[in-house]
N, C-alpha and C positions, 0 to 999 in steps of 0.2 A: 478202737474209739479213742485211744489216748496214746498217739504215735509218740516215741522219743521218751516215754516215761516208764521207768522200770517197773517190775511186775508188783512190788510192795504199793507203788503209787496208783497203780490200775486198781487194786484193791481199796485204797483210801478214796479214789474219786467214786468208784462204785457205792460203797458204803454212804459217802457223803451225798450223791445225788438221791439215794434212796431216802435218807434223812430228811434232806432238801423237801422232797416231794411230800415226805409223811407229814412234815410239819404244817403245810397248808392243807392237806386233806384231812389230818387228824383234827387239826384246829377247827375246821369247818364242822366237821361230824361231830366233835364234842364239846365246840363252843356255844355260848348262849348269844343270842341276838341283842346287840346293843341298844340302849334306849332309844338312839335316834333312827334305829333300823338300818343303820348304813353299813354294818359287819358283824360276821360269825366269828372271824379269826382274831384271836388276840394279837395286838401289836407287838408285842414281845416275841411271839412266834414268827412273826413277820420280819423282825429285825434279826432273828436267828437265821432265817433263811437267807437274808442278805448278807450276814457276815459268814456264812458257808461259802457264798459266791466270792467274797474277798479272799478267804483262803484258797478256794481253788484259783483264783487268779494269780495269787502270789506262787502257788506251785508251778502253773504253765510258765511264769516268769523265769523263777530262781531254779526250776529243774528241767521243765519242757523245752524251754528255748534256750537253756544256757549252752552256750559253746557253738549256736548256730547264728546264722545272719538275723534271725529275727528276736535275738534277745530284746532289742529296744521296742519292737512290737509288745512283747510280755510285758515290759514295764509300762508302757502307754496304757495297756488295758488293765493292768494291775490298779495304776492310778485313777483311771477312770472309774472303776468299780469301788474303789476306796472312798472317791469323793461322792458316789452314789449311795453309799452306806453312811456317810456323814449327812447326806441330804435327808435319807430315812431317819435318822436320828434327829435331826432338827424338827422335821414335821410330826414327830411323836410327841405330842403335847401332854398326851395321858400318860407319859412315863417321865419325860423330863421337861421342864419349864424353862424355855429360853426367851429373851426379848427379840420381836419381830421374827418369829419362827419361820413364817413363809419366805420372808426376804434372805434369811439365812439359807434355808432350803433351796432357793433361787440360785443364791452364788454358788452353794456347793454342787448342784448338779451342773450348772454352767461350765464350772472348772472340769468337772468329769467329762462333759462333752468335747471341751478343747482338748482334754488328752487323748478321747476317742479318735477324733479328727486327725492328731497328730500321728497316731497309730495307724489309720487307714492310709495316709498319705506315704508313711513310711513303708507299709506292706505293698502299696502300689509301687513303689521306686525299686523295692527287693526283687518283685515278680515281672518288673519291666512292662506293667500295664498302664498304657496311656494312651488317651483320647480325649484332648481338651474341648473339642467340641461337644462331644456326648457329655462330658463332665459339666460345662456350662448349661448345657440344656437341662440336665436332671436337677442341677442345682436351681435353674430358674424355676422349674416345675415345682419343686418341694417349697422354695421360698414362697411362691404364691399360695400354695395349699397350705403351708403353715401360719402366713400371716392372715390369710382369708379365713383360716379357722379361729385364730385368736380375736379377730376383728367380729366375727359373727357369734362365738360360743364361749369367749374367756373375757374379754375386754367387758369393764364394768365400771360406770361413774361412782357406784357406792363404794367402790375398792379403793380410791384414792390414786392420785397421781403417781405416787412412788411404786406402788403395787402395778399399776397399768404399764409404766415404762419398764419395770424390771420384767415383769412378765412378756411384754415384748420382744426386749433384746434376748431374753432366754430363749423364745419362740424361734429367733433367727438362727441360734447357734445349734438349737436342737434340730431344727430343719436342714442345716448344713450338715449336722452329724449324719442324719437319715439318708440325705442325698449322697453323701460320698460312700457310704454303706451300699446303697442301691446301686451307685455307679460302678463299684467293684465287682458286684455281682452280675452285672451286665457285661462286663468284660471277662470276667471268670466265673461261670455259673455254679462251679463247686463252692463258692463262698455265698450261697443264697441264704444260707442258715444265718450268716451276719446281716444280711439285707432283712431278712424277717424279724430278726431279734431288735434291729434299730428301728422299723416301722412299728412294733408292737410297743416300744417305748414311746414314740411318738403319739400313737392313738391314746395310750393311758394317760399321758400328760394334758391332751387336750380334755379329757373327761375330768381329771383332778383339778384342771385350772377352771373350768365349770362349777365345780364344788366349792372351791377354796376363794374364787373371786365373785362369782354370781349367784352363789348359794343354792345353786341347783342340785338335785338330789334324786335317787330312785333307791328302792330297797337295796340293800347289799353293795351300794356303790363303792365304797372302799374295798372290799373284797374283788370287785370285777377290776377296779384298777390295779391292785396288785396281782390278780391272776394274768393281767397282760404286761405288766411292768418287770415283774420278776423274772419270769421265763424269757422275756426279751433281753434282760440283764445275762441271763444263763447262756443264751445262744450267742450273745456277744463275748463273753468269757470263753466259750467254748470253741468258737471260731478259730482260736488261736491254734487248736490241734487240726483244723482243716488247713490252716496257712502252712503248718508244717509238712503236711503232705503233699504241698503243692512246691517244695523246694526242689 
């Protein structure tokens, strides 16, 4: 499961993954329903899950990919996950109060997607994966889907121009990130976990955008978003292991 990682780190990864899953399952089982009925899992537990993935990405970079041709991939994935964590913190208004938290979250996640895209392009180069027409087709499909979802489900006159434009720009980068991951999986099927993770990220952010900009909600919506988003991030982080097996 963890190629190129020594035995002690295998144990650390295994314990970390059990703890990561336990935070969500235990938080849901032992948590109380929030006043707005949108969540049972406490925000601090969710941030703990995200922080564990930052640690896992750091290990993949500094240990797993060290001395290999994928060391830069490890760095890009780590930075993408780190900015994802900062985005999570920005949106944690019940823990920390920041000016314009949604805008700060959008910026943090957007930077994270840029690092992920750089990592995917680097991985494609190292593995010799190249199909320009397929890449353009997949990008086109995901941009249509992403912008269409933004227009139909996220955009809101009540949210104001700044949030609408910011969320649209973010959607373009999110769709591009997901498209590149899917493109890699189409060229190399063993990278399917990477594509699944990116697509889970996309779906979760559409639902999140509906809540933040349109005020749409349903019971446990925040837990549903997290149950899609955080495993998606985990699949992206641990796809580094898959990439190492392809060398």
